[in-house]
N, C-alpha and C positions, 0 to 999 in steps of 0.2 A: 506310807497312810492308808492306802486302799489295797485290798485284795486284787489278784488278777484273774479273769476269767478264762479258764484254759482253753475253752472252744472258740473264743473270739479275740483273745490277747488284748481286750479291752480292760483297763482298771475297774473294778467295781466300787461304787460310793462308799465312802466312809461313813457318811450319815444317811438316814433314811427319815424322811418326814411324811407322815400320813395322815390325810385328812380332806375334808372338802375344799376347794376352791371355786369361783365362781366368776361368771363375766361381770364385767364392771361398766357401768355406764357414767361418764365423768361429764358434768355440764360445761357449757362454753363459757360460763361466767358466774358469776355469785348471784345469789338469789335464791328465793323459794321455789320449788319445783314448778308451781305453776306459772312462773314468769319464764321458764327456760324451754327454748324451743329445739335447741341442738344441743346432741350428746356425742362424745366420741368413746369408742368402746376400748376396754382394756382389760386385764384380769387381776383377781386378787383373792386373798384368802390366806388365813395365819400360817397353815402350813408350808404352802408353797412360798410365802413370802419368806420364811426363814429358810427354806432350800435355795433360793435364789440367793439371799445373802451370804449364806455359807459358801456357796460356789464363787461368789465375788471375792471373798475372803481366803480363797483357796482351799477349801474344804471339798473335795468330791461329795456330792449330794444326789439324791434321788428323791422324787416325789411319787407317792402311790395314792390313787384316788379312783373314782369313777366319774365319766362325763356322759352327757346325752349325744346321741348321733345327730348332731345339729352342728350349725357353724360356729355358735358360741363355743361348744365343747372345742371344735377343731382348733378355733384360735386359742383358746385357753392352754391346750397343750403345747401348741406352737410357740407361744409366748415364753412359757415357763421353759421349754427347752431351748428357747434363745439365749437365756441366761446361764447355759452350760448345765442344766439339771437333768438328770437321767428320767425320762418320762416313760421307760419301756414298760412299766408295770401298771400304767393307766387305764383301767378299761373303759370300754364303750358301752353304754347301755341301750339297746335298741328302742326301749319303750318310755324310759324316763327322760326328762329334760336336764339340761345343765341349769344349775341354779344361776339367778342374777341378782344383782344389787346396784342401787342407783346412789351416787353421791351428792348431797346437798352441801353447798359451800356459803357461808355467810360472808358478809361485805357489802349488800347492796343497801338503798334506801328504803326497800319495801317494809311495810310495818310487819310482815311475818317472817323477816329475816332472822337468821340465827344470832348474827353479830360477828362482827369482823374477827378473823382468827379461828372460828368455829366451824366444826362439820359434823354432818349426820349422814348415818349410811342407812338405807331402806332396803331390807331384804325380802326377796321372793325366791324362796327356796324350798317351801314345802313339797314334798313328793319328788324331789330332786333325785338325779341318778346316784349322787354321793350317799344320800340317805338310805340306799340300799347295799352299802358296804356290810359285810357281815363275816363270821369266821371261815366262811367258805373261801374267803381271800387267801387264806393261808395254804390252801391246796393248789393255788394257781402258780404254775411253773415260773411265771416271770416275777410274781411278788416274792415267792419262796427263794429264789435266787438272790435277789437282792437283801431280803431280810437276812438269810443266812450269813452273807458275808459282811453286814453292816456292823461296825464297831458301835454305832451309836443310833438310837431311834428316839424321834421327837414327836410327842403326842400334845394334844390340848384338850381342855373341857369342853370345846365345840362339840367334837366327833361324839361322845357317848349322849349328848343331848339330842342328837338329830332323829334317833329312831331306837328301838329295842335291839335291833340287829347291829347297829355300829356299837352300842353299849356292850353288848355280847362279843364284839372284835376286840374292843379295847382292853375287856377284862382277860380275853385270851392271850393279847399280846403283852400283858402285864403279869400273866402266869410266870412263876419262876422256872417251870420245867421248860418254858418256850425262849427264855432269855438268852440263853447260850453265851452267857458272859458279856454280852453287850450292854452299854450304858443307856438308860431310859430317862429321858428329860420329859417333864410334863408341865406345861404352862396352864394354869388355871383359866385364862382367857373367859371369865364369867360373861354369859349373854343370858340375862333374865328373862328375855322373852322366849328364847329356846327351851327353857325349863318349865314354861307356862304348862300346867297339867301333867309335869314329870315330877320326880322325887329327886330333888338336887342332893340329898343325903348319899346317894350312891356315889358322887363325887369323893367323899372322905376317904373310902377305902382305894381309889384309884390314886388320888394324890400321894397317900401315905405308900404306895407299891413303887413310887418313882425312885430314882437315883438322884436325880437332880430335880427339884421343885422349884419352879418360879411363880411367884405370886406379885401381882400388883397390890400395892397396899390399899387402894380404894376398891378393888374387886373383892379383896380379901375382907375388907370390912363389911361389904353389902353381902357377900356369900357365906361368910364364915364366922361374921360377929365381931372380929377384931382384926387390927392393922399392927397390932405389936409383935416385932420380929421374935422377941423372946417367947411370947405365948403362942405364936404359929410354930415355932420349932418344937416346943413342947407338944403342941397339938399332932405333929407329925414326925413321930420319933424314927421311923424308918429310913427315910431319904439321906444318902450321905451328906448332901448339902441343901439347905432350904435358902433362896435367895428372895429377898422381899424388896420390891421395886417402888420407892415413894416418888412417883413421877415429877420430873424437873428437880428434884432434890437430892436424894441419895439413894444408893442401894446398898444393903446389907446381906452379906453371906454368912450364914451361919451353919457350921460343921456338926458333926455328932460331938465333939470335943474341942477345947481350945477356945480362944477368945474369937468373937465375931469380927468380921472385916467389913468396914463401911468406907465406901468411896463416893464423893460428891459428883453429882452430875456437871457437865459441861455448861457453860453460858451458850444459849442458843439463841439465834434470831429465827423463830418459828415461823415457816411458811405455811405448814399443815401437820397436825398431830398424827394423822391416820398411817399406820404401819410401824410407829416408833417401838411399841413393845415387841414387836416380832424381829425388828432389827436388833434390839437389845439381847434377845434370846440368841439370835445367830452370832452376835458377837462373843457372848459369853461362852457359848458351846464352842466355837471356833477357838477360844482361848483354851478350853478345856482339852480340844482335840491337839493342841500344839505343846500342852503340858506346861503353860503359863502358871505362875503363882495365882492365889486368888486375888489379889489387888489388881494384877494386869487383867485377869479375864474380867474383872469388873469394869475396867479401864476400857477394854476393847468393846463389851456392851455399850458403854456409855458413848464412845465414838460413833459406832455404827448407827445407834439411834440418832445422834445428833446429825449425822449426814441426812439420814432421812426426814428429820424433821425439817430440813430446808429445802425440801423440794415437793412438788404435787406428785402425788402417786405414793407408791409402796416401797420403792427402790430407790436408796440414795447412793451417791457415787463415793465409793470408798478410796480414800487416799493411797498412793504408792505405799508399798511394804516398807520403805526406808522410813517414810514420814510416820506411818503408825507405829513402828518400832521405837522412834524417837520420842513420841508422844506418850507411849505407854512407859517409858522410862524417866518421864520429867519427875523433878522434885515436887513435892505436895504443893507448894505455893506456886511453881509455874503450872501445874496442872490446872489448878484453881483459876488461874489468869487467862487460860486460852479461851478463846471466843470462836465460835462457828456460825457462819452466815451463808447464805446463798452465793456470796462472793468468794467465799474461801475460808481458810482457817488461819487465824491470828494468834501465835504462839511462839515462845522462845524455841521450839523445836522445828519450826518452819522458818526458813530463810528465804 
């Protein structure tokens, strides 16, 4: 699955995920931020979330980014590396800080509470180290080593929104002359606040340049004006596959020919929704790396997302390989009857 580095005899990652991740401050309980006195530190970000979940699914992965020369940056890199992700091409910026975001969790009686089961992220990322990513990265030996060997590159719509230099880097990575045969996946990950004062129409060309395009239905409606899978397929003719995720219901994969494949989501006892979209992307891409058929790719995405929905934080616990294989092979009615909660999986495939 992975190339081997002749100099180190270490296997090189199959997948590279590139983009900003940040330090995360998690509250010690539910309620609006004005009521919270204690936070615990963690790490989070769409691309590193995907890299960590890919590693958990057995796909060797790397994360490329920039962090500040500060404690948050060191903690962030260490935490991602602890998930088995190659962080050798994460650069340290001596002048710019690591980005930070705070999580707010609903469920208290305070009048400003978000409501039980809801959460909100508050970002402090302007001028961050990762916003200085640029095409110069392609000349960095550590990054070039990973990108040259990668069979798969994962990007999101967050990165080109961060700065002009980040947009230039994404365009360079999507250039056909630099692809070298690797599959490029692109998740819209629409963040309207990041696009304030910038032209989101640049996303259209980026999305159409991907091989696998991942679109959340609600995000597509907001950013592109439609959530209809067939309309989106026509809007972006170049990707080999367009995957449209209708959160909590179904996901539809549309190739360039042949019938669309739609697979229902599992029934989940949701603890927190943050990170589920990244987990789905990782599951789908892991299925792609394994050569699974389209339906099993979608199921692996659903299963990985379901595991993340049942925990606080962005990384769920993936079941053992034999359980995963059994779940992916279930008849349609038994898949639909499967239930996932923080206590485990209830299914005909799990004894």
